[in-house]
C-alpha positions in Angstrom: -88.1 -158.1 42.8 -90.0 -161.4 44.7 -89.3 -162.5 48.8 -86.7 -165.1 49.7 -89.1 -168.8 50.0 -88.4 -171.4 52.6 -88.7 -173.9 49.1 -85.1 -173.1 47.4 -86.5 -173.9 44.1 -89.3 -171.7 44.8 -86.9 -168.9 44.3 -84.4 -170.3 41.4 -88.2 -170.6 39.6 -89.0 -166.5 39.9 -85.4 -165.6 39.0 -85.5 -167.6 35.6 -89.2 -166.3 35.2 -87.5 -162.8 35.3 -84.6 -163.9 33.3 -86.7 -164.5 30.8 -88.4 -161.2 30.9 -85.4 -159.4 30.6 -84.0 -161.1 27.5 -87.8 -160.7 26.2 -86.9 -157.1 26.3 -82.8 -156.6 26.0 -84.1 -158.7 22.3 -87.2 -156.0 21.7 -85.0 -153.5 22.2 -82.2 -154.1 19.9 -84.8 -155.4 17.0 -86.4 -151.7 17.1 -82.3 -150.3 17.0 -81.6 -152.4 14.1 -85.3 -151.2 12.5 -84.5 -147.8 12.6 -81.3 -148.4 11.6 -82.1 -150.7 8.3 -84.2 -147.6 7.6 -81.5 -144.9 8.2 -79.0 -146.9 6.1 -81.9 -148.3 3.5 -80.5 -151.5 4.6 -82.9 -154.3 3.3 -80.9 -156.8 4.5 -80.9 -155.8 8.3 -84.2 -155.1 8.1 -85.1 -158.7 6.6 -83.3 -159.9 9.4 -84.8 -158.2 11.9 -88.3 -159.9 10.8 -86.6 -163.4 10.9 -85.8 -163.0 14.3 -88.9 -161.6 15.6 -89.2 -165.7 16.0 -86.7 -165.1 18.9 -89.3 -162.9 20.7 -92.1 -165.2 20.2 -89.9 -168.7 21.2 -89.0 -166.8 24.6 -92.7 -165.8 25.1 -93.8 -169.4 24.9 -90.9 -170.2 27.1 -92.6 -167.4 29.7 -96.0 -169.1 29.5 -95.1 -172.4 30.2 -92.8 -171.4 33.2 -95.7 -169.1 34.3 -98.6 -171.3 33.9 -96.4 -174.5 36.0 -95.8 -172.3 38.6 -99.6 -171.0 39.2 -100.5 -174.3 38.9 -97.6 -176.4 41.2 -97.0 -173.5 43.8 -100.1 -172.2 44.0 -98.4 -168.8 45.0 -100.7 -166.0 46.9 -100.3 -162.2 47.4 -96.9 -160.5 46.2 -95.7 -163.9 44.5 -98.8 -163.8 42.8 -98.8 -160.5 41.5 -95.2 -161.3 40.3 -96.3 -164.2 38.3 -99.6 -163.1 36.9 -98.0 -159.4 36.3 -95.0 -161.9 34.3 -97.1 -163.4 31.5 -98.5 -159.8 31.2 -95.4 -158.2 30.5 -94.4 -160.4 28.3 -97.4 -160.1 26.2 -96.3 -156.4 25.9 -92.9 -157.2 24.8 -94.2 -159.3 22.4 -96.3 -156.5 20.8 -93.0 -154.4 21.0 -91.2 -157.0 18.7 -94.5 -157.1 16.0 -94.1 -153.5 15.8 -90.3 -153.3 15.3 -90.7 -155.8 12.5 -93.1 -154.0 11.2 -90.9 -151.0 11.6 -88.7 -152.9 9.3 -91.1 -154.6 6.7 -92.6 -150.9 5.7 -88.1 -149.8 5.7 -88.0 -152.6 2.9 -90.9 -151.2 1.2 -89.5 -147.2 1.8 -86.2 -148.6 0.1 -88.0 -148.5 -3.4 -88.8 -145.1 -3.0 -86.5 -141.8 -3.3 -85.1 -141.0 -0.1 -87.2 -138.1 1.8 -86.6 -135.4 4.1 -88.4 -135.9 6.7 -86.7 -139.5 7.8 -84.8 -137.6 10.3 -86.9 -136.8 12.9 -87.5 -141.0 12.8 -84.5 -141.9 14.9 -84.9 -139.3 17.6 -88.8 -140.6 18.0 -87.3 -144.4 18.2 -84.3 -143.3 20.8 -86.6 -141.7 22.7 -88.8 -145.3 22.8 -85.2 -147.0 23.0 -84.9 -145.2 26.3 -87.9 -146.0 27.8 -88.2 -149.4 27.1 -85.0 -149.5 29.1 -85.5 -147.6 31.9 -88.5 -150.1 32.3 -86.6 -153.3 32.4 -84.3 -151.8 35.3 -87.5 -151.4 36.7 -88.4 -154.2 36.3 -84.9 -155.8 37.6 -84.9 -153.9 40.4 -88.2 -153.6 41.5 -88.4 -149.6 41.2 -91.8 -148.4 41.1 -90.9 -144.4 41.0 -88.5 -144.9 38.2 -91.3 -147.0 36.4 -93.8 -144.0 37.0 -91.4 -141.5 35.2 -91.4 -143.9 32.5 -95.6 -144.2 32.4 -95.2 -139.9 32.7 -92.5 -139.8 29.6 -94.8 -141.6 27.2 -96.4 -138.1 26.1 -93.5 -136.7 24.8 -93.5 -139.3 22.3 -97.0 -138.9 21.5 -96.1 -135.4 21.2 -93.1 -136.2 18.9 -95.9 -138.3 16.6 -97.9 -135.7 16.5 -95.4 -133.4 14.9 -94.4 -136.2 12.2 -97.5 -136.9 11.6 -98.1 -133.0 10.6 -95.0 -132.6 9.1 -95.7 -135.5 6.7 -98.6 -134.6 5.7 -97.8 -131.4 4.4 -95.1 -132.6 2.2 -97.5 -135.2 0.9 -100.1 -132.4 -0.1 -97.5 -130.0 -1.3 -95.8 -132.9 -3.4 -97.9 -135.8 -4.6 -94.4 -137.7 -5.8 -93.7 -137.8 -2.2 -97.1 -139.7 -1.0 -95.8 -143.3 -1.2 -92.8 -142.9 0.7 -94.0 -140.5 3.5 -97.6 -143.1 4.3 -94.7 -145.9 4.4 -92.6 -143.3 7.3 -96.0 -142.7 8.4 -96.7 -146.2 9.7 -93.3 -146.8 11.3 -93.7 -143.6 13.3 -97.1 -144.8 14.2 -95.8 -148.2 14.9 -93.0 -146.7 17.0 -95.6 -144.7 19.0 -97.2 -147.7 20.0 -94.2 -149.5 21.3 -93.9 -146.4 23.4 -96.9 -147.5 24.4 -96.3 -150.8 25.3 -93.4 -149.9 26.9 -96.2 -147.5 29.7 -98.0 -150.4 29.8 -95.1 -152.3 31.4 -94.1 -149.2 33.7 -97.9 -149.8 34.9 -97.6 -153.6 35.2 -94.6 -153.3 37.4 -96.0 -150.4 40.1 -99.1 -153.1 40.1 -96.6 -156.0 41.0 -94.5 -153.7 43.4 -97.7 -151.4 44.9 -100.4 -154.1 44.6 -102.2 -151.7 42.8 -102.1 -149.7 39.6 -101.0 -146.3 38.7 -103.5 -143.9 39.8 -104.6 -141.0 37.2 -104.7 -140.5 34.0 -102.3 -141.6 31.7 -100.4 -138.5 30.3 -100.8 -138.3 26.6 -99.8 -136.2 23.8 -101.2 -137.6 21.0 -102.8 -134.9 18.6 -103.1 -136.0 15.1 -107.1 -137.0 15.2 -107.5 -133.6 15.8 -105.3 -132.5 13.1 -105.9 -129.8 10.9 -104.4 -129.0 7.8 -104.2 -126.5 4.7 -103.7 -127.3 1.2 -100.7 -125.1 -0.6 -102.3 -121.9 -1.6 -104.1 -121.6 2.0 -107.0 -123.7 1.5 -108.4 -125.9 3.8 
């Protein structure tokens, strides 16, 4: 993504900055995969490991901050170089939040393991797989400076929202039909929401990649498919 400079060390520093971002993204993607695996397998040890590993993403975020601030102060970059560095700061913040939400999924998984298994668990891995694909494609777009690929991620977030809405309705129905399912279904609702938010942060990164490459944010309103705020369900027997 960065252009070549007369001072070779500046190029090396920009590459180092990009490498840190990719390392953060890879770690966050792995954290999400492990958190969902811990939930599916009811593996509290793996879930606790995910929670502990969140500190690794935080440490990488600090390295990005330190390097970016140093570059801003010492190199006084302009135009594209300035966008690259400022975007790296913002992208690292987005990835850190992805890591936080993955850790939240793991924490909920530990709590979920204390309750009997409920059927809607099967929908969570599908939703997580969609979000993992968004993260992977976003990182690929960042590495290659591919604004078109970033835009594709930006539009695909709607699919995650629609799946979350469907799962939200299904979980509420289970809770209304069987009060014993309220506790595990509540944990699953929070897990699903955390995964949906990870998708939002992936699309935020896609917007920043577009800005870095094109010099402006994507035009138009981001497609959204989350209709949970308007969900209306009927209680068993047909009464609202």
